[in-house]
LOGU-524891 format. One record per residue (C-alpha): residue number from 1; residue in one letter; x, y, z. Coordinates in nm, 4 decimals. Example, Ala and Ser with C-alpha at 12.3 -4.5 7.8 and 13.67 -1.06 7.14 Angstrom:
<rs>
{pos=1; code=A; px=1.2300; py=-0.4500; pz=0.7800}
{pos=2; code=S; px=1.3670; py=-0.1060; pz=0.7140}
</rs>
This chain:
<rs>
{pos=1; code=X; px=-4.3438; py=1.9424; pz=-1.6858}
{pos=2; code=X; px=-4.3156; py=1.9148; pz=-2.0359}
{pos=3; code=X; px=-4.1192; py=1.5956; pz=-1.9949}
{pos=4; code=X; px=-4.3430; py=1.4183; pz=-1.7391}
{pos=5; code=X; px=-4.6419; py=1.4768; pz=-2.0246}
{pos=6; code=X; px=-4.4159; py=1.3331; pz=-2.2785}
{pos=7; code=X; px=-4.3938; py=1.0120; pz=-2.0619}
{pos=8; code=X; px=-4.7465; py=0.9802; pz=-1.9672}
{pos=9; code=X; px=-4.8465; py=0.9853; pz=-2.3600}
{pos=10; code=X; px=-4.5883; py=0.7528; pz=-2.4192}
{pos=11; code=X; px=-4.7636; py=0.5370; pz=-2.1449}
{pos=12; code=X; px=-5.0645; py=0.5759; pz=-2.2729}
{pos=13; code=X; px=-4.9706; py=0.5096; pz=-2.6300}
{pos=14; code=X; px=-4.7821; py=0.2086; pz=-2.5073}
{pos=15; code=X; px=-5.0687; py=0.0819; pz=-2.3373}
{pos=16; code=X; px=-5.3124; py=0.0991; pz=-2.6564}
{pos=17; code=X; px=-5.4146; py=-0.2564; pz=-2.8042}
{pos=18; code=X; px=-5.3140; py=-0.4638; pz=-2.5041}
{pos=19; code=X; px=-5.6330; py=-0.4673; pz=-2.3192}
{pos=20; code=X; px=-5.7191; py=-0.7417; pz=-2.6044}
{pos=21; code=X; px=-6.0705; py=-0.8223; pz=-2.6018}
{pos=22; code=X; px=-6.3469; py=-1.0945; pz=-2.5269}
{pos=23; code=X; px=-6.3507; py=-1.4650; pz=-2.6895}
{pos=24; code=X; px=-6.6966; py=-1.5614; pz=-2.6083}
{pos=25; code=X; px=-6.7915; py=-1.9312; pz=-2.6645}
{pos=26; code=X; px=-7.1106; py=-2.0934; pz=-2.6105}
{pos=27; code=X; px=-7.1188; py=-2.4912; pz=-2.5696}
{pos=28; code=X; px=-7.3577; py=-2.7758; pz=-2.3985}
{pos=29; code=X; px=-7.6759; py=-2.5859; pz=-2.4346}
{pos=30; code=X; px=-7.9046; py=-2.8139; pz=-2.2576}
{pos=31; code=X; px=-8.2936; py=-2.7689; pz=-2.1332}
{pos=32; code=X; px=-8.5004; py=-3.0421; pz=-1.9570}
{pos=33; code=X; px=-8.8288; py=-3.1055; pz=-2.0638}
{pos=34; code=X; px=-9.1154; py=-2.9396; pz=-1.8855}
{pos=35; code=X; px=-9.4828; py=-3.0260; pz=-1.7942}
{pos=36; code=X; px=-9.7274; py=-2.8130; pz=-1.9576}
{pos=37; code=X; px=-9.5942; py=-2.4172; pz=-1.9408}
{pos=38; code=X; px=-9.4576; py=-2.4343; pz=-1.6278}
{pos=39; code=X; px=-9.1016; py=-2.2600; pz=-1.6200}
{pos=40; code=X; px=-8.7898; py=-2.4479; pz=-1.8037}
{pos=41; code=X; px=-8.4329; py=-2.3832; pz=-1.7405}
{pos=42; code=X; px=-8.1394; py=-2.3687; pz=-1.9769}
{pos=43; code=X; px=-7.7701; py=-2.4876; pz=-1.8519}
{pos=44; code=X; px=-7.4628; py=-2.4462; pz=-2.1102}
{pos=45; code=X; px=-7.1182; py=-2.3653; pz=-2.0629}
{pos=46; code=X; px=-7.0003; py=-2.0111; pz=-2.1357}
{pos=47; code=X; px=-6.6016; py=-1.9579; pz=-2.1922}
{pos=48; code=X; px=-6.3992; py=-1.6359; pz=-2.2329}
{pos=49; code=X; px=-6.1003; py=-1.7491; pz=-2.4481}
{pos=50; code=X; px=-5.9802; py=-1.3683; pz=-2.4612}
{pos=51; code=X; px=-5.8021; py=-1.1241; pz=-2.2951}
{pos=52; code=X; px=-6.0303; py=-0.9331; pz=-2.1428}
{pos=53; code=X; px=-6.3157; py=-0.9454; pz=-1.9292}
{pos=54; code=X; px=-6.7054; py=-0.9465; pz=-1.9946}
{pos=55; code=X; px=-7.0580; py=-0.9978; pz=-1.8997}
{pos=56; code=X; px=-7.3476; py=-1.1567; pz=-1.9279}
{pos=57; code=X; px=-7.5840; py=-0.9274; pz=-1.9199}
{pos=58; code=X; px=-7.8961; py=-1.1179; pz=-2.0687}
{pos=59; code=X; px=-8.0647; py=-1.3733; pz=-2.2547}
{pos=60; code=X; px=-8.3824; py=-1.3990; pz=-2.4923}
{pos=61; code=X; px=-8.5427; py=-1.6584; pz=-2.7223}
{pos=62; code=X; px=-8.8772; py=-1.6614; pz=-2.9034}
{pos=63; code=X; px=-9.0165; py=-1.9607; pz=-2.6977}
{pos=64; code=X; px=-9.0459; py=-1.7585; pz=-2.3917}
{pos=65; code=X; px=-9.1973; py=-1.4204; pz=-2.2603}
{pos=66; code=X; px=-8.8699; py=-1.3862; pz=-2.0600}
{pos=67; code=X; px=-8.5480; py=-1.5418; pz=-2.0318}
{pos=68; code=X; px=-8.3158; py=-1.4480; pz=-1.6749}
{pos=69; code=X; px=-8.0344; py=-1.5456; pz=-1.5369}
{pos=70; code=X; px=-8.0880; py=-1.6696; pz=-1.2125}
{pos=71; code=X; px=-7.8516; py=-1.8253; pz=-0.9432}
{pos=72; code=X; px=-7.9325; py=-2.0732; pz=-0.6206}
{pos=73; code=X; px=-7.7840; py=-2.0325; pz=-0.3171}
{pos=74; code=X; px=-7.8363; py=-2.1579; pz=0.0287}
{pos=75; code=X; px=-7.9331; py=-1.9043; pz=0.2898}
{pos=76; code=X; px=-7.9314; py=-2.0686; pz=0.6769}
{pos=77; code=X; px=-7.9973; py=-2.3983; pz=0.5694}
{pos=78; code=X; px=-8.2701; py=-2.3121; pz=0.2880}
{pos=79; code=X; px=-8.1895; py=-2.3496; pz=-0.0908}
{pos=80; code=X; px=-8.3119; py=-2.0141; pz=-0.2575}
{pos=81; code=X; px=-8.2988; py=-1.9056; pz=-0.6504}
{pos=82; code=X; px=-8.2737; py=-1.5136; pz=-0.7175}
{pos=83; code=X; px=-8.2410; py=-1.3496; pz=-1.0397}
{pos=84; code=X; px=-7.8689; py=-1.2607; pz=-1.0949}
{pos=85; code=X; px=-7.8592; py=-0.9732; pz=-1.3196}
{pos=86; code=X; px=-7.5152; py=-0.9838; pz=-1.4837}
{pos=87; code=X; px=-7.2619; py=-1.2350; pz=-1.4450}
{pos=88; code=X; px=-6.8705; py=-1.1913; pz=-1.4328}
{pos=89; code=X; px=-6.7088; py=-1.3523; pz=-1.7642}
{pos=90; code=X; px=-6.3326; py=-1.3046; pz=-1.6210}
{pos=91; code=X; px=-6.0412; py=-1.3196; pz=-1.9285}
{pos=92; code=X; px=-5.9565; py=-1.6864; pz=-1.9894}
{pos=93; code=X; px=-6.2036; py=-1.8451; pz=-1.7596}
{pos=94; code=X; px=-6.5488; py=-2.0267; pz=-1.8018}
{pos=95; code=X; px=-6.8707; py=-2.0579; pz=-1.6198}
{pos=96; code=X; px=-7.0584; py=-2.3907; pz=-1.6425}
{pos=97; code=X; px=-7.4087; py=-2.3148; pz=-1.6155}
{pos=98; code=X; px=-7.5570; py=-2.6727; pz=-1.4171}
{pos=99; code=X; px=-7.8781; py=-2.7686; pz=-1.2119}
{pos=100; code=X; px=-7.8627; py=-2.6423; pz=-0.8570}
{pos=101; code=X; px=-7.6195; py=-2.3383; pz=-0.9632}
{pos=102; code=X; px=-7.6757; py=-2.0541; pz=-1.2311}
{pos=103; code=X; px=-7.9047; py=-2.0828; pz=-1.5274}
{pos=104; code=X; px=-8.1328; py=-1.9348; pz=-1.7644}
{pos=105; code=X; px=-8.4892; py=-1.9501; pz=-1.6466}
{pos=106; code=X; px=-8.7567; py=-1.9522; pz=-1.8829}
{pos=107; code=X; px=-9.0606; py=-1.7873; pz=-1.7729}
{pos=108; code=X; px=-9.3986; py=-1.7958; pz=-2.0086}
{pos=109; code=X; px=-9.3309; py=-2.0596; pz=-2.2154}
{pos=110; code=X; px=-9.5320; py=-2.0707; pz=-2.5324}
{pos=111; code=X; px=-9.5260; py=-2.4499; pz=-2.5608}
{pos=112; code=X; px=-9.3755; py=-2.7449; pz=-2.3391}
{pos=113; code=X; px=-9.0284; py=-2.8265; pz=-2.3645}
{pos=114; code=X; px=-9.0381; py=-3.1974; pz=-2.5046}
{pos=115; code=X; px=-8.7411; py=-3.4144; pz=-2.5176}
{pos=116; code=X; px=-8.5758; py=-3.4331; pz=-2.8851}
{pos=117; code=X; px=-8.6729; py=-3.0449; pz=-2.9391}
{pos=118; code=X; px=-8.4145; py=-2.7657; pz=-2.9732}
{pos=119; code=X; px=-8.4440; py=-2.4009; pz=-3.0023}
{pos=120; code=X; px=-8.2630; py=-2.0805; pz=-3.0119}
{pos=121; code=X; px=-8.1265; py=-1.8844; pz=-2.7022}
{pos=122; code=X; px=-7.9661; py=-1.5545; pz=-2.7753}
{pos=123; code=X; px=-7.7302; py=-1.4249; pz=-2.4971}
{pos=124; code=X; px=-7.6032; py=-1.0695; pz=-2.4591}
{pos=125; code=X; px=-7.2966; py=-0.9839; pz=-2.3364}
{pos=126; code=X; px=-7.2087; py=-0.6176; pz=-2.2431}
{pos=127; code=X; px=-6.8741; py=-0.5941; pz=-2.4595}
{pos=128; code=X; px=-6.9305; py=-0.8649; pz=-2.7133}
{pos=129; code=X; px=-7.1793; py=-0.9097; pz=-2.9858}
{pos=130; code=X; px=-7.4770; py=-1.1238; pz=-2.8818}
{pos=131; code=X; px=-7.4240; py=-1.4590; pz=-2.9284}
{pos=132; code=X; px=-7.6787; py=-1.7489; pz=-3.0227}
{pos=133; code=X; px=-7.6752; py=-2.0632; pz=-2.9125}
{pos=134; code=X; px=-7.8999; py=-2.4081; pz=-3.0025}
{pos=135; code=X; px=-8.0314; py=-2.5622; pz=-2.6748}
{pos=136; code=X; px=-8.1561; py=-2.9191; pz=-2.6837}
{pos=137; code=X; px=-8.4219; py=-3.0443; pz=-2.4721}
{pos=138; code=X; px=-8.2956; py=-3.3810; pz=-2.2922}
{pos=139; code=X; px=-8.4505; py=-3.6434; pz=-2.0462}
{pos=140; code=X; px=-8.1300; py=-3.6293; pz=-1.8498}
{pos=141; code=X; px=-7.8558; py=-3.3649; pz=-1.7687}
{pos=142; code=X; px=-7.6013; py=-3.3151; pz=-2.0308}
{pos=143; code=X; px=-7.6334; py=-3.3273; pz=-2.3914}
</rs>
């Protein structure tokens, strides 16, 4: 019994520090102009270059009352948008938020989004610290 406990303790100690951590990088953040204060959408790339998975848990900006992760999906031939909640960020993987797919929906804009403007968006993660990315408002896809 004692030998089993020693082996188990050794295995546990050996595994310490091998989990690594997430290494989140944000890039290519952009949004299209809006008319009036209709909802806006932000698209960007999130890369996890680390050895551990993480989760995107939310977003916030001073420009809008709410910033929520949404996903588009086709159900019975009809495109629908739904709140996604949390998004998995596997280790050594990337998520590209694009029109027609996953995006950050901005509700309750305090001012219209105008081409050439930029604003800060904070993304929150389960394990990693919050990160701020500069979002550029552009007329066409891609920033």
